[in-house]
C-alpha beads as a LAMMPS data file, in Angstrom:
LAMMPS data file: protein, C-alpha beads

342 atoms
341 bonds

1 atom types
1 bond types

-500.0 500.0 xlo xhi
-500.0 500.0 ylo yhi
-500.0 500.0 zlo zhi

Masses

1 110.0

Atoms # bond

1 1 1 0.252 -0.132 0.027
2 1 1 1.672 3.274 -1.121
3 1 1 2.054 6.089 2.075
4 1 1 0.328 8.906 1.615
5 1 1 0.728 12.604 2.844
6 1 1 -2.220 11.909 5.078
7 1 1 -0.593 9.164 6.683
8 1 1 2.842 10.898 7.589
9 1 1 0.434 13.918 9.051
10 1 1 -1.175 11.254 11.315
11 1 1 1.763 9.476 12.301
12 1 1 3.531 13.159 13.366
13 1 1 0.045 14.574 14.669
14 1 1 0.259 17.662 12.192
15 1 1 -1.883 18.943 9.364
16 1 1 -1.745 17.394 5.856
17 1 1 -1.120 20.816 4.474
18 1 1 1.936 21.204 6.538
19 1 1 3.460 17.968 5.239
20 1 1 2.776 18.766 1.918
21 1 1 4.527 22.280 2.122
22 1 1 7.502 20.511 3.800
23 1 1 7.622 17.758 1.051
24 1 1 7.304 20.068 -1.813
25 1 1 9.854 22.529 -0.448
26 1 1 7.224 25.689 0.306
27 1 1 7.789 28.549 2.640
28 1 1 5.586 28.234 5.958
29 1 1 7.185 25.309 7.722
30 1 1 9.789 25.951 10.595
31 1 1 13.326 24.121 9.743
32 1 1 13.145 21.467 12.589
33 1 1 9.653 20.237 11.787
34 1 1 10.553 20.325 8.264
35 1 1 13.482 17.933 8.753
36 1 1 11.342 15.855 11.080
37 1 1 8.548 15.520 8.274
38 1 1 11.489 14.516 5.737
39 1 1 13.179 12.161 7.896
40 1 1 10.032 10.566 8.603
41 1 1 8.923 10.301 5.134
42 1 1 12.362 8.943 4.254
43 1 1 12.214 6.194 6.971
44 1 1 8.528 5.262 6.083
45 1 1 9.405 5.053 1.954
46 1 1 7.274 7.893 0.957
47 1 1 7.605 8.851 -2.782
48 1 1 6.304 11.682 -3.852
49 1 1 3.582 11.147 -6.830
50 1 1 4.604 14.310 -9.216
51 1 1 2.051 13.118 -11.934
52 1 1 -0.701 13.041 -9.781
53 1 1 0.309 16.274 -8.269
54 1 1 0.302 17.753 -11.576
55 1 1 -2.896 16.120 -12.791
56 1 1 -4.483 17.590 -9.511
57 1 1 -3.265 21.204 -9.447
58 1 1 -1.572 21.760 -13.273
59 1 1 1.442 22.850 -11.637
60 1 1 4.930 21.491 -11.896
61 1 1 6.812 24.341 -10.066
62 1 1 9.233 23.689 -12.664
63 1 1 11.155 26.464 -14.583
64 1 1 13.041 26.205 -17.811
65 1 1 16.505 27.856 -17.621
66 1 1 18.832 28.500 -20.916
67 1 1 22.078 29.735 -20.688
68 1 1 24.774 29.806 -23.588
69 1 1 27.715 28.805 -21.670
70 1 1 27.217 27.530 -18.262
71 1 1 31.399 27.434 -17.867
72 1 1 31.630 30.904 -18.179
73 1 1 32.179 32.204 -14.557
74 1 1 29.419 35.283 -15.517
75 1 1 26.615 32.609 -16.289
76 1 1 27.498 30.560 -13.371
77 1 1 27.094 33.343 -10.924
78 1 1 23.680 34.101 -12.626
79 1 1 22.614 30.421 -12.326
80 1 1 23.419 30.372 -8.806
81 1 1 21.431 33.761 -7.924
82 1 1 18.376 32.419 -9.820
83 1 1 18.513 29.056 -8.110
84 1 1 18.610 30.615 -4.596
85 1 1 15.547 32.666 -5.568
86 1 1 13.641 29.630 -7.124
87 1 1 14.314 27.516 -4.008
88 1 1 13.216 30.183 -1.611
89 1 1 10.105 29.928 -3.288
90 1 1 9.580 26.251 -3.607
91 1 1 10.387 25.830 -7.396
92 1 1 13.003 23.792 -9.252
93 1 1 14.558 24.163 -12.677
94 1 1 15.657 22.250 -15.668
95 1 1 18.980 23.759 -16.479
96 1 1 19.856 23.797 -20.769
97 1 1 23.241 24.931 -21.564
98 1 1 22.805 25.866 -25.286
99 1 1 26.512 26.363 -25.974
100 1 1 25.730 29.370 -27.979
101 1 1 23.913 27.383 -30.524
102 1 1 20.595 28.593 -31.913
103 1 1 19.326 25.280 -33.224
104 1 1 20.198 23.629 -29.670
105 1 1 18.349 26.402 -28.175
106 1 1 15.289 25.724 -30.288
107 1 1 15.487 22.196 -29.004
108 1 1 15.641 23.125 -25.527
109 1 1 12.539 25.449 -25.699
110 1 1 10.836 22.698 -27.239
111 1 1 11.558 20.372 -24.479
112 1 1 10.474 22.723 -21.849
113 1 1 7.177 22.846 -23.767
114 1 1 6.970 19.102 -23.179
115 1 1 8.130 18.981 -19.975
116 1 1 5.382 21.210 -18.983
117 1 1 7.378 23.881 -17.380
118 1 1 5.636 27.053 -15.794
119 1 1 7.908 29.657 -17.191
120 1 1 11.405 30.264 -18.857
121 1 1 14.325 32.255 -17.872
122 1 1 16.511 32.670 -21.160
123 1 1 19.867 33.977 -21.894
124 1 1 19.158 33.462 -25.689
125 1 1 21.932 32.581 -28.261
126 1 1 19.805 34.467 -30.832
127 1 1 21.507 35.429 -34.131
128 1 1 20.196 34.771 -37.534
129 1 1 17.361 32.288 -36.597
130 1 1 15.259 34.601 -34.826
131 1 1 11.930 34.156 -36.453
132 1 1 11.836 30.189 -35.355
133 1 1 12.770 31.270 -31.645
134 1 1 10.514 34.088 -31.577
135 1 1 7.555 31.814 -32.677
136 1 1 8.270 29.229 -30.159
137 1 1 8.817 31.639 -27.174
138 1 1 5.535 33.369 -28.669
139 1 1 3.882 29.639 -27.821
140 1 1 4.661 30.048 -24.174
141 1 1 3.344 33.563 -23.699
142 1 1 0.265 32.783 -25.321
143 1 1 -0.295 30.042 -22.952
144 1 1 0.087 32.436 -20.109
145 1 1 3.416 31.232 -19.061
146 1 1 6.176 33.953 -18.459
147 1 1 9.194 34.192 -20.431
148 1 1 12.044 36.567 -18.984
149 1 1 15.121 37.365 -21.165
150 1 1 17.857 38.002 -18.855
151 1 1 21.462 39.699 -20.052
152 1 1 20.284 39.338 -23.895
153 1 1 17.068 40.946 -25.160
154 1 1 15.142 38.994 -28.005
155 1 1 13.692 42.285 -29.546
156 1 1 10.151 42.193 -31.210
157 1 1 8.557 39.817 -28.715
158 1 1 6.389 40.849 -25.725
159 1 1 8.211 39.408 -23.096
160 1 1 10.001 41.110 -19.932
161 1 1 13.855 41.432 -19.942
162 1 1 16.747 42.352 -17.414
163 1 1 19.738 43.325 -19.318
164 1 1 23.020 45.710 -18.578
165 1 1 23.202 49.282 -20.126
166 1 1 25.984 47.477 -22.641
167 1 1 26.336 50.850 -24.690
168 1 1 26.848 53.155 -21.813
169 1 1 29.541 50.582 -20.200
170 1 1 31.487 50.055 -23.843
171 1 1 31.296 54.010 -23.617
172 1 1 32.591 54.287 -20.104
173 1 1 35.444 52.115 -21.021
174 1 1 36.566 54.193 -24.107
175 1 1 36.090 57.185 -22.154
176 1 1 38.238 56.171 -19.467
177 1 1 40.937 54.954 -22.183
178 1 1 40.891 58.406 -23.855
179 1 1 41.297 60.192 -20.654
180 1 1 44.580 58.140 -20.080
181 1 1 45.928 59.629 -23.463
182 1 1 44.793 56.639 -25.790
183 1 1 43.749 57.833 -29.253
184 1 1 44.064 54.174 -31.094
185 1 1 41.667 51.770 -29.632
186 1 1 40.396 48.658 -30.699
187 1 1 37.961 45.897 -29.646
188 1 1 37.584 42.359 -29.481
189 1 1 33.886 41.747 -29.900
190 1 1 31.367 39.279 -29.765
191 1 1 28.972 37.416 -32.366
192 1 1 27.259 40.620 -33.827
193 1 1 24.055 38.984 -34.176
194 1 1 23.859 38.812 -30.089
195 1 1 22.202 41.472 -28.370
196 1 1 25.173 42.221 -25.849
197 1 1 27.882 42.002 -28.602
198 1 1 25.757 44.607 -30.775
199 1 1 25.272 47.054 -28.238
200 1 1 28.879 46.878 -26.702
201 1 1 30.084 47.553 -30.506
202 1 1 27.267 50.548 -30.933
203 1 1 28.369 52.201 -27.476
204 1 1 32.030 51.394 -28.438
205 1 1 31.844 53.132 -32.111
206 1 1 29.792 56.250 -30.683
207 1 1 32.482 57.176 -28.276
208 1 1 35.257 56.362 -30.899
209 1 1 33.547 58.887 -32.872
210 1 1 32.747 61.361 -30.213
211 1 1 36.151 61.894 -29.035
212 1 1 37.851 61.833 -32.428
213 1 1 39.818 58.636 -31.969
214 1 1 41.058 56.333 -34.317
215 1 1 40.026 52.961 -35.136
216 1 1 41.190 50.874 -37.964
217 1 1 39.020 48.083 -39.094
218 1 1 41.621 45.638 -38.556
219 1 1 41.620 46.750 -34.874
220 1 1 37.729 45.183 -34.579
221 1 1 38.602 41.713 -33.636
222 1 1 36.062 39.132 -33.974
223 1 1 36.433 36.700 -30.674
224 1 1 32.589 35.134 -31.050
225 1 1 32.484 35.231 -27.262
226 1 1 34.856 32.176 -27.236
227 1 1 38.122 31.303 -25.841
228 1 1 39.475 29.457 -28.568
229 1 1 38.200 31.688 -31.262
230 1 1 39.404 34.665 -29.709
231 1 1 43.098 33.223 -28.987
232 1 1 43.352 32.467 -32.673
233 1 1 42.030 35.744 -34.254
234 1 1 44.283 37.738 -31.717
235 1 1 47.206 35.622 -32.775
236 1 1 46.530 36.045 -36.787
237 1 1 45.446 39.591 -36.518
238 1 1 48.660 41.070 -34.467
239 1 1 50.897 38.859 -36.133
240 1 1 49.772 40.638 -39.620
241 1 1 49.588 44.259 -38.110
242 1 1 52.203 46.458 -38.720
243 1 1 50.268 49.183 -36.719
244 1 1 49.033 48.095 -33.108
245 1 1 46.411 50.240 -31.318
246 1 1 47.767 51.392 -28.097
247 1 1 44.413 50.045 -26.046
248 1 1 41.584 47.444 -26.566
249 1 1 38.216 47.186 -25.067
250 1 1 37.543 43.530 -24.633
251 1 1 33.698 42.500 -24.673
252 1 1 33.933 39.434 -22.118
253 1 1 35.880 37.674 -20.029
254 1 1 36.585 34.472 -21.854
255 1 1 38.175 36.346 -24.819
256 1 1 40.343 38.686 -22.373
257 1 1 41.906 35.252 -21.008
258 1 1 42.193 34.179 -24.863
259 1 1 43.880 37.701 -25.526
260 1 1 46.088 37.436 -22.541
261 1 1 47.547 34.123 -23.525
262 1 1 47.975 35.202 -27.082
263 1 1 49.872 38.638 -25.950
264 1 1 52.100 35.966 -24.035
265 1 1 53.029 33.847 -27.280
266 1 1 53.256 37.085 -29.221
267 1 1 55.754 38.574 -26.621
268 1 1 53.384 41.618 -25.833
269 1 1 53.051 43.136 -22.755
270 1 1 50.321 44.599 -20.656
271 1 1 50.294 47.613 -20.084
272 1 1 53.643 48.293 -21.160
273 1 1 53.026 47.814 -25.053
274 1 1 49.165 47.495 -24.988
275 1 1 46.404 48.475 -22.335
276 1 1 43.141 46.492 -21.681
277 1 1 39.739 47.299 -20.450
278 1 1 37.328 44.036 -20.267
279 1 1 33.835 43.449 -19.529
280 1 1 32.895 41.047 -16.881
281 1 1 34.948 41.542 -13.670
282 1 1 35.802 38.557 -11.760
283 1 1 37.331 37.837 -8.315
284 1 1 40.614 36.774 -9.927
285 1 1 41.211 39.835 -12.033
286 1 1 42.638 41.796 -8.920
287 1 1 45.043 38.989 -8.421
288 1 1 46.557 38.432 -11.869
289 1 1 50.307 39.488 -12.398
290 1 1 48.622 42.600 -14.027
291 1 1 45.475 43.197 -12.136
292 1 1 42.794 44.060 -14.976
293 1 1 40.479 47.153 -15.380
294 1 1 37.184 45.654 -15.653
295 1 1 33.413 46.221 -16.333
296 1 1 31.675 45.112 -13.205
297 1 1 28.166 43.770 -14.209
298 1 1 25.672 43.322 -11.048
299 1 1 25.080 39.617 -12.029
300 1 1 23.354 38.737 -8.509
301 1 1 20.969 41.664 -8.602
302 1 1 20.081 40.903 -12.345
303 1 1 18.913 37.020 -11.310
304 1 1 17.334 38.310 -8.257
305 1 1 15.049 40.979 -10.352
306 1 1 14.688 38.349 -13.148
307 1 1 13.060 35.672 -10.760
308 1 1 10.984 38.241 -9.067
309 1 1 9.513 39.196 -12.412
310 1 1 9.156 35.622 -13.174
311 1 1 7.066 35.108 -9.926
312 1 1 4.947 38.425 -10.610
313 1 1 4.058 36.994 -14.015
314 1 1 3.321 33.518 -12.593
315 1 1 0.763 35.232 -10.387
316 1 1 -0.608 37.691 -12.765
317 1 1 -0.197 36.808 -16.375
318 1 1 -1.571 39.677 -17.763
319 1 1 0.748 41.791 -15.666
320 1 1 2.522 44.600 -18.302
321 1 1 5.651 43.414 -19.412
322 1 1 8.954 45.594 -18.799
323 1 1 12.586 46.213 -19.611
324 1 1 14.990 46.496 -16.531
325 1 1 18.096 48.227 -17.569
326 1 1 21.093 48.023 -14.865
327 1 1 24.370 50.324 -15.020
328 1 1 27.773 48.730 -15.031
329 1 1 30.742 49.897 -12.838
330 1 1 34.327 50.254 -14.217
331 1 1 36.578 48.893 -11.741
332 1 1 40.240 50.570 -12.032
333 1 1 43.281 48.593 -11.955
334 1 1 46.782 48.223 -13.475
335 1 1 45.990 47.219 -16.979
336 1 1 45.897 50.608 -18.761
337 1 1 48.821 52.564 -18.842
338 1 1 48.748 56.341 -18.858
339 1 1 50.158 57.850 -21.935
340 1 1 49.334 61.446 -21.516
341 1 1 52.203 64.031 -22.256
342 1 1 54.037 64.991 -19.007

Bonds

1 1 1 2
2 1 2 3
3 1 3 4
4 1 4 5
5 1 5 6
6 1 6 7
7 1 7 8
8 1 8 9
9 1 9 10
10 1 10 11
11 1 11 12
12 1 12 13
13 1 13 14
14 1 14 15
15 1 15 16
16 1 16 17
17 1 17 18
18 1 18 19
19 1 19 20
20 1 20 21
21 1 21 22
22 1 22 23
23 1 23 24
24 1 24 25
25 1 25 26
26 1 26 27
27 1 27 28
28 1 28 29
29 1 29 30
30 1 30 31
31 1 31 32
32 1 32 33
33 1 33 34
34 1 34 35
35 1 35 36
36 1 36 37
37 1 37 38
38 1 38 39
39 1 39 40
40 1 40 41
41 1 41 42
42 1 42 43
43 1 43 44
44 1 44 45
45 1 45 46
46 1 46 47
47 1 47 48
48 1 48 49
49 1 49 50
50 1 50 51
51 1 51 52
52 1 52 53
53 1 53 54
54 1 54 55
55 1 55 56
56 1 56 57
57 1 57 58
58 1 58 59
59 1 59 60
60 1 60 61
61 1 61 62
62 1 62 63
63 1 63 64
64 1 64 65
65 1 65 66
66 1 66 67
67 1 67 68
68 1 68 69
69 1 69 70
70 1 70 71
71 1 71 72
72 1 72 73
73 1 73 74
74 1 74 75
75 1 75 76
76 1 76 77
77 1 77 78
78 1 78 79
79 1 79 80
80 1 80 81
81 1 81 82
82 1 82 83
83 1 83 84
84 1 84 85
85 1 85 86
86 1 86 87
87 1 87 88
88 1 88 89
89 1 89 90
90 1 90 91
91 1 91 92
92 1 92 93
93 1 93 94
94 1 94 95
95 1 95 96
96 1 96 97
97 1 97 98
98 1 98 99
99 1 99 100
100 1 100 101
101 1 101 102
102 1 102 103
103 1 103 104
104 1 104 105
105 1 105 106
106 1 106 107
107 1 107 108
108 1 108 109
109 1 109 110
110 1 110 111
111 1 111 112
112 1 112 113
113 1 113 114
114 1 114 115
115 1 115 116
116 1 116 117
117 1 117 118
118 1 118 119
119 1 119 120
120 1 120 121
121 1 121 122
122 1 122 123
123 1 123 124
124 1 124 125
125 1 125 126
126 1 126 127
127 1 127 128
128 1 128 129
129 1 129 130
130 1 130 131
131 1 131 132
132 1 132 133
133 1 133 134
134 1 134 135
135 1 135 136
136 1 136 137
137 1 137 138
138 1 138 139
139 1 139 140
140 1 140 141
141 1 141 142
142 1 142 143
143 1 143 144
144 1 144 145
145 1 145 146
146 1 146 147
147 1 147 148
148 1 148 149
149 1 149 150
150 1 150 151
151 1 151 152
152 1 152 153
153 1 153 154
154 1 154 155
155 1 155 156
156 1 156 157
157 1 157 158
158 1 158 159
159 1 159 160
160 1 160 161
161 1 161 162
162 1 162 163
163 1 163 164
164 1 164 165
165 1 165 166
166 1 166 167
167 1 167 168
168 1 168 169
169 1 169 170
170 1 170 171
171 1 171 172
172 1 172 173
173 1 173 174
174 1 174 175
175 1 175 176
176 1 176 177
177 1 177 178
178 1 178 179
179 1 179 180
180 1 180 181
181 1 181 182
182 1 182 183
183 1 183 184
184 1 184 185
185 1 185 186
186 1 186 187
187 1 187 188
188 1 188 189
189 1 189 190
190 1 190 191
191 1 191 192
192 1 192 193
193 1 193 194
194 1 194 195
195 1 195 196
196 1 196 197
197 1 197 198
198 1 198 199
199 1 199 200
200 1 200 201
201 1 201 202
202 1 202 203
203 1 203 204
204 1 204 205
205 1 205 206
206 1 206 207
207 1 207 208
208 1 208 209
209 1 209 210
210 1 210 211
211 1 211 212
212 1 212 213
213 1 213 214
214 1 214 215
215 1 215 216
216 1 216 217
217 1 217 218
218 1 218 219
219 1 219 220
220 1 220 221
221 1 221 222
222 1 222 223
223 1 223 224
224 1 224 225
225 1 225 226
226 1 226 227
227 1 227 228
228 1 228 229
229 1 229 230
230 1 230 231
231 1 231 232
232 1 232 233
233 1 233 234
234 1 234 235
235 1 235 236
236 1 236 237
237 1 237 238
238 1 238 239
239 1 239 240
240 1 240 241
241 1 241 242
242 1 242 243
243 1 243 244
244 1 244 245
245 1 245 246
246 1 246 247
247 1 247 248
248 1 248 249
249 1 249 250
250 1 250 251
251 1 251 252
252 1 252 253
253 1 253 254
254 1 254 255
255 1 255 256
256 1 256 257
257 1 257 258
258 1 258 259
259 1 259 260
260 1 260 261
261 1 261 262
262 1 262 263
263 1 263 264
264 1 264 265
265 1 265 266
266 1 266 267
267 1 267 268
268 1 268 269
269 1 269 270
270 1 270 271
271 1 271 272
272 1 272 273
273 1 273 274
274 1 274 275
275 1 275 276
276 1 276 277
277 1 277 278
278 1 278 279
279 1 279 280
280 1 280 281
281 1 281 282
282 1 282 283
283 1 283 284
284 1 284 285
285 1 285 286
286 1 286 287
287 1 287 288
288 1 288 289
289 1 289 290
290 1 290 291
291 1 291 292
292 1 292 293
293 1 293 294
294 1 294 295
295 1 295 296
296 1 296 297
297 1 297 298
298 1 298 299
299 1 299 300
300 1 300 301
301 1 301 302
302 1 302 303
303 1 303 304
304 1 304 305
305 1 305 306
306 1 306 307
307 1 307 308
308 1 308 309
309 1 309 310
310 1 310 311
311 1 311 312
312 1 312 313
313 1 313 314
314 1 314 315
315 1 315 316
316 1 316 317
317 1 317 318
318 1 318 319
319 1 319 320
320 1 320 321
321 1 321 322
322 1 322 323
323 1 323 324
324 1 324 325
325 1 325 326
326 1 326 327
327 1 327 328
328 1 328 329
329 1 329 330
330 1 330 331
331 1 331 332
332 1 332 333
333 1 333 334
334 1 334 335
335 1 335 336
336 1 336 337
337 1 337 338
338 1 338 339
339 1 339 340
340 1 340 341
341 1 341 342
């Protein structure tokens, strides 16, 4: 005979609703009682009937979460912040790693539909295949299931998003270099169809134009947000260059690490030969041989805000969609050399 929640409640002399909350990781049960309920359930061989719960409530309390590269420190921090927020509200999640691949993202969104998740949080890899992705995400939205885009916005879709002021942060990086005397500035950029890469390049180029600076086309290096691609591209470009930029703005931390390895091979020293400012500040940037000047992104705040928006839209599917834009912060360290005249 299968053990039921009511049986555990009778044994412990508590309300069945209290047992249900504890077993489903919902708030409202103190820690000691929760542990006692879980221990009793385990000892008696209780197994949660997920299918029966779903058929009864039409709720899975599961969220789909898609990121482009879970090994990237930035996205790892994002996952942890959202996981914490979901756990505190009694939700669990399916985590999918798209590897910056649109087709894989399409498969994962379809899987989320089939798994019956109640909503999606997505860092999209959308580039050229936007039409198919938009159609699939709209199926969620039309079913009153929220889709929250985080870090990257999928435009022309009625969904909430939480993003960085990427253009403003790139502008600030160029302005900082300019104030330190740099007039020949290049960039290592991401995939140009991706929202963050596009926004950062626009901010970079506007600042270059506004300050009257020089940026040759060969100084715009395509790194694709990939260590391997950026490493090879920097090697190839700098080996062919007869005229180096004095500084680079690097659009993410993986490409920054790749550039440093390439510079090591090419015997180019930072900041003596070239100065760098990178996006995605990390704890180890300040401990490197040359501590890196970096753009800090409020990752934990991003995750918390996205999760709160998700919960609000789960409780009110007709809630107006919005866009939250957070500011970055330039952290000054030692990777930029001042070349102002003395």
